[in-house]
C-alpha positions in Angstrom: 9.0 -11.7 13.1 12.1 -9.5 13.0 12.2 -6.1 14.5 14.2 -3.5 16.4 14.4 -3.7 20.1 16.0 -0.8 21.9 17.7 0.0 18.7 19.1 -3.5 18.1 18.0 -5.8 15.4 16.4 -8.9 16.7 15.1 -12.0 14.8 13.0 -13.5 17.6 11.0 -10.7 19.1 7.6 -10.2 17.5 4.7 -12.6 17.4 2.2 -12.0 14.5 -0.7 -13.9 16.1 -2.5 -13.9 19.5 -3.5 -16.9 21.6 -6.6 -17.5 19.4 -4.4 -17.8 16.3 -5.6 -14.4 15.0 -3.2 -12.2 13.0 -2.5 -9.0 14.9 -0.9 -6.1 13.0 1.4 -3.9 15.1 0.8 -0.2 15.0 3.2 2.2 13.3 5.5 4.4 15.4 6.4 7.6 13.4 3.4 9.8 13.1 4.6 13.4 12.4 3.1 15.3 9.5 4.0 17.5 6.5 1.9 20.6 6.7 1.3 23.4 4.1 2.7 25.9 6.6 6.1 27.5 6.3 6.4 27.6 10.1 5.7 23.9 10.6 8.4 21.5 11.7 7.9 19.6 8.4 6.7 22.3 5.9 5.4 21.3 2.4 8.6 21.8 0.3 9.7 20.3 -3.0 12.9 18.1 -3.1 13.0 17.8 0.7 11.1 14.6 1.3 11.9 11.1 0.2 9.9 7.8 0.1 11.3 4.4 0.9 9.0 1.7 -0.6 8.6 -1.8 -1.6 6.8 -2.3 -4.9 5.4 -5.5 -3.5 3.8 -3.9 -0.4 0.2 -2.8 -0.8 0.6 -0.2 2.0 3.7 1.4 0.3 1.9 1.1 -3.1 -0.8 3.5 -1.8 1.8 6.3 -1.5 3.2 5.6 -5.0 -0.3 5.7 -6.6 -1.0 9.0 -4.8 2.4 10.5 -5.8 1.7 9.5 -9.5 -1.9 10.8 -9.6 -0.9 14.1 -8.0 2.2 14.4 -10.3 4.6 14.7 -7.4 7.4 12.7 -9.0 9.7 15.7 -9.3 8.9 16.9 -5.8 9.4 13.7 -3.8 12.1 11.1 -4.6 11.8 7.4 -4.1 14.0 4.4 -3.4 12.9 0.8 -3.8 13.9 -2.2 -1.6 14.3 -5.8 -2.7 11.0 -7.7 -2.8 12.6 -10.6 -1.0 12.9 -10.0 2.7 15.1 -12.3 4.7 16.1 -12.2 8.4 17.9 -8.9 7.8 14.7 -7.1 6.8 14.1 -4.9 3.8 17.4 -4.6 1.8 18.7 -2.3 -0.9 19.9 -4.4 -3.9 20.4 -2.1 -6.9 21.7 -5.0 -9.0 18.2 -6.4 -9.1 15.7 -5.2 -11.6 13.3 -2.6 -10.2 15.4 -2.1 -7.0 17.6 0.9 -6.1 20.3 2.0 -3.8 19.6 4.0 -0.8 20.2 7.3 -2.5 19.9 9.3 0.8 22.2 7.5 3.2 23.8 4.6 1.2 22.4 2.1 3.8 22.4 -1.6 3.0 19.2 -2.2 5.1 16.2 0.0 5.7 16.5 -0.6 9.4 19.6 1.6 9.4 17.3 4.6 8.6 15.0 3.7 11.5 18.1 3.5 13.8 19.2 6.9 12.5 15.8 8.4 13.3 15.7 6.8 16.7 18.7 5.0 18.1 16.6 3.4 20.8 13.7 2.4 18.6 11.6 -0.6 19.5 9.4 -1.3 16.4 9.0 -3.2 13.2 10.8 -1.9 10.2 8.1 -1.3 7.6 7.4 0.4 4.4 6.5 3.0 3.3 8.8 5.5 5.1 8.5 9.2 4.5 12.0 10.6 5.2 13.0 14.2 5.7 16.4 14.8 4.1 16.8 18.1 6.0 16.3 16.9 9.5 17.5 13.4 8.6 14.7 11.7 10.3 11.5 9.7 9.6 8.5 11.9 9.3 5.9 9.1 9.1 5.6 5.4 8.3 1.8 5.1 8.3 0.6 4.7 4.8 -2.9 6.2 5.2 -1.4 9.4 6.7 1.3 9.6 4.1 -1.3 9.3 1.4 -3.3 12.1 2.9 -0.3 14.4 3.3 0.7 13.9 -0.3 -2.8 14.6 -1.4 -3.8 17.6 0.8 -0.5 19.3 1.8 1.6 19.1 -1.3 -0.7 20.7 -3.9 1.6 23.6 -4.5 4.2 21.2 -5.9 1.8 18.9 -7.8 1.7 18.9 -11.6 -1.8 17.4 -11.8 -4.9 19.2 -10.8 -6.6 16.4 -8.9 -8.1 16.4 -5.4 -8.4 12.9 -3.9 -10.0 14.2 -0.7 -12.5 16.7 -2.1 -14.8 18.9 0.0 -18.2 17.4 0.3 -16.8 13.8 0.1 -14.5 13.8 3.1 -16.7 12.2 5.6 -17.7 9.5 3.2 -14.1 8.9 2.1 -13.0 8.5 5.7 -15.9 6.2 6.4 -15.1 3.9 3.4 -11.4 3.8 4.2 -12.3 2.6 7.7 -14.9 0.2 6.4 -12.6 -1.6 4.0 -9.5 -1.7 6.2 -10.3 -4.5 8.6 -12.3 -6.9 6.4 -10.4 -6.4 3.1 -7.1 -4.6 3.3 -6.1 -6.4 6.5 -8.5 -9.2 6.0 -6.4 -11.0 3.5 -3.5 -11.0 6.0 -5.8 -12.2 8.8 -6.7 -15.1 6.6 -3.2 -15.9 5.3 -1.5 -15.7 8.7 -4.2 -17.3 10.8 -3.0 -20.1 13.1 -6.3 -21.6 13.8 -9.3 -22.8 11.7 -11.6 -20.5 13.6 -9.5 -17.4 13.0 -9.1 -18.3 9.3 -12.8 -18.9 8.8 -13.8 -15.6 10.5 -11.3 -13.7 8.3 -12.4 -15.3 5.1 -16.1 -14.9 5.7 -15.6 -11.3 6.6 -13.5 -10.7 3.6 -15.9 -12.1 1.1 -18.9 -10.5 2.8 -17.2 -7.1 2.3 -16.2 -7.8 -1.3 -19.8 -8.9 -2.1 -21.1 -5.6 -0.5 -18.8 -3.4 -2.5 -19.5 -5.3 -5.7 -23.1 -4.4 -5.3 -22.3 -0.7 -4.5 -20.2 -0.4 -7.7 -23.1 -1.7 -9.8 -24.5 1.9 -10.0 -21.6 4.2 -9.3 -18.1 4.4 -10.8 -16.1 4.9 -7.6 -16.5 3.9 -4.0 -17.5 7.3 -2.8 -19.7 8.0 -5.8 -18.7 10.0 -8.9 -15.2 11.0 -7.9 -11.9 9.1 -7.7 -10.7 9.4 -4.1 -8.2 8.1 -1.6 -10.7 5.3 -0.8 -10.3 3.9 -4.3 -6.5 3.9 -3.9 -6.8 2.0 -0.6 -9.0 -0.6 -2.3 -7.0 -0.8 -5.5 -3.7 -1.9 -3.9 -5.4 -4.9 -2.4 -7.5 -5.8 -5.4 -4.6 -5.7 -7.8 -2.8 -8.3 -5.7 -5.8 -10.5 -5.1 -6.0 -13.0 -7.9 -2.3 -13.6 -8.3 -1.4 -13.7 -4.6 -4.1 -13.5 -2.0 -6.4 -16.1 -3.6 -3.8 -18.8 -3.6 -1.0 -17.8 -1.2 -3.4 -16.6 1.6 -6.1 -19.1 0.8 -8.7 -16.4 0.0 -10.1 -18.7 -2.6 -13.9 -18.5 -2.4 -13.8 -16.4 -5.6 -11.4 -14.5 -7.8 -11.8 -10.8 -8.3 -12.0 -11.4 -12.0 -15.2 -13.4 -11.4 -17.0 -10.3 -9.9 -19.4 -8.5 -12.2 -18.4 -5.0 -10.9 -15.2 -5.2 -8.9 -13.3 -6.6 -11.9 -14.2 -3.8 -14.4 -13.7 -1.3 -11.5 -10.2 -2.7 -11.0 -9.4 -2.4 -14.7 -10.8 1.2 -14.7 -8.4 2.2 -11.8 -5.5 0.4 -13.4 -6.1 2.3 -16.7 -6.2 5.7 -14.9 -3.2 7.6 -16.2 -0.2 7.1 -14.0 -1.5 4.1 -12.1 -0.3 1.2 -14.2 3.3 2.4 -13.9 3.2 1.9 -10.2 2.3 -1.9 -10.5 5.2 -4.4 -10.6 3.6 -7.9 -10.5 7.0 -9.6 -10.6 8.0 -7.9 -7.3 4.5 -8.6 -5.8 4.6 -12.3 -6.5 8.2 -12.8 -5.6 7.7 -11.1 -2.2 4.7 -13.0 -1.1 5.7 -16.5 -2.3 9.3 -16.3 -1.1 9.2 -14.2 2.0 6.6 -16.1 4.1 8.1 -19.6 4.6 5.4 -20.5 7.2 2.8 -20.1 4.4 4.7 -21.3 1.4 7.8 -23.1 2.6 8.9 -24.3 -0.9 9.1 -20.6 -2.1 7.7 -21.7 -5.4 6.1 -18.7 -7.2 2.6 -19.5 -8.6 2.3 -19.2 -12.3 -1.1 -17.5 -12.8 -3.7 -16.4 -13.5 -3.0 -14.2 -16.5 -5.3 -11.2 -16.4 -6.1 -8.5 -19.0 -5.9 -5.3 -16.9 -6.0 -3.3 -20.1 -9.2 -4.8 -21.4 -12.2 -2.4 -21.9 -14.1 -1.8 -18.7 -17.1 0.4 -19.8 -17.1 2.1 -16.4 -17.0 5.5 -18.1 -20.7 4.9 -18.9 -21.5 5.4 -15.2 -21.8 8.9 -13.7 -18.4 10.1 -12.6 -15.6 12.6 -13.2 -12.3 11.1 -14.5 -9.1 12.5 -13.1 -7.9 15.8 -14.7 -5.2 15.6 -17.4 -1.6 16.6 -16.9 -1.2 20.3 -16.4 0.5 22.2 -19.2 
């Protein structure tokens, strides 16, 4: 795996699995925070912060969904890298549909922004990146923390009256985000990148045990934490939306499709049809990235054709108790 080592780009430095063949995800390195405090180093201001994302990446996708649900499009700008990632890492290719230039620094590769933030950085170059245009540095590159900051610290600049981390639900939201991370969000990667049968079997068994559990939970409630759409649903959504077209085949998570679940499938359609969410989904970028960027998994780089899914089909989840997101503010 390619990464920065002492500020220099290396293509032979990071192993993704341990001696048992288990996939090991490296921790993120930039962990500062935007705060709704004018005296903070990174105060909550409009038109100061910028997101670097890949439309293919489920972690970056979390931040885009949060930005859309909160109505922060005018407050926080976005640039999009190419879904194909070669030895140079994430690249800006504005000639490609859905991709952009680096509108902040005119970099060719995202790693240049990491080097600008820390010339001696030793880390992977990942998305999302929350960039401060005033200090010209990375604030944070941990998706869960960025999602939380956009949700809780940027309310004054939001155009939608929605609280994704509401009082009375916070402990449960945190518990659910933690509960689904290892078996589901990271579990698909642990299955797909496993280098031993034992590691793969453990990952897949844990993944489908967790999916079965949440399918049962969703039989009687509209959202993961009950009757409110929360950050936990966003964290689940960005994995589920990729599952049938990518993880089922590419990562061999093939015990069952999501569209075969009684409750997870209409739940996924419900989230997709929530105003603002569908516009964050680019299945072409998703499929191109996974099938062409992991040669150890799919060396032919042939992109699988299906399945074709009707995300806009009726879901009837509104018959369950629950409060839909508020409409756009006037």
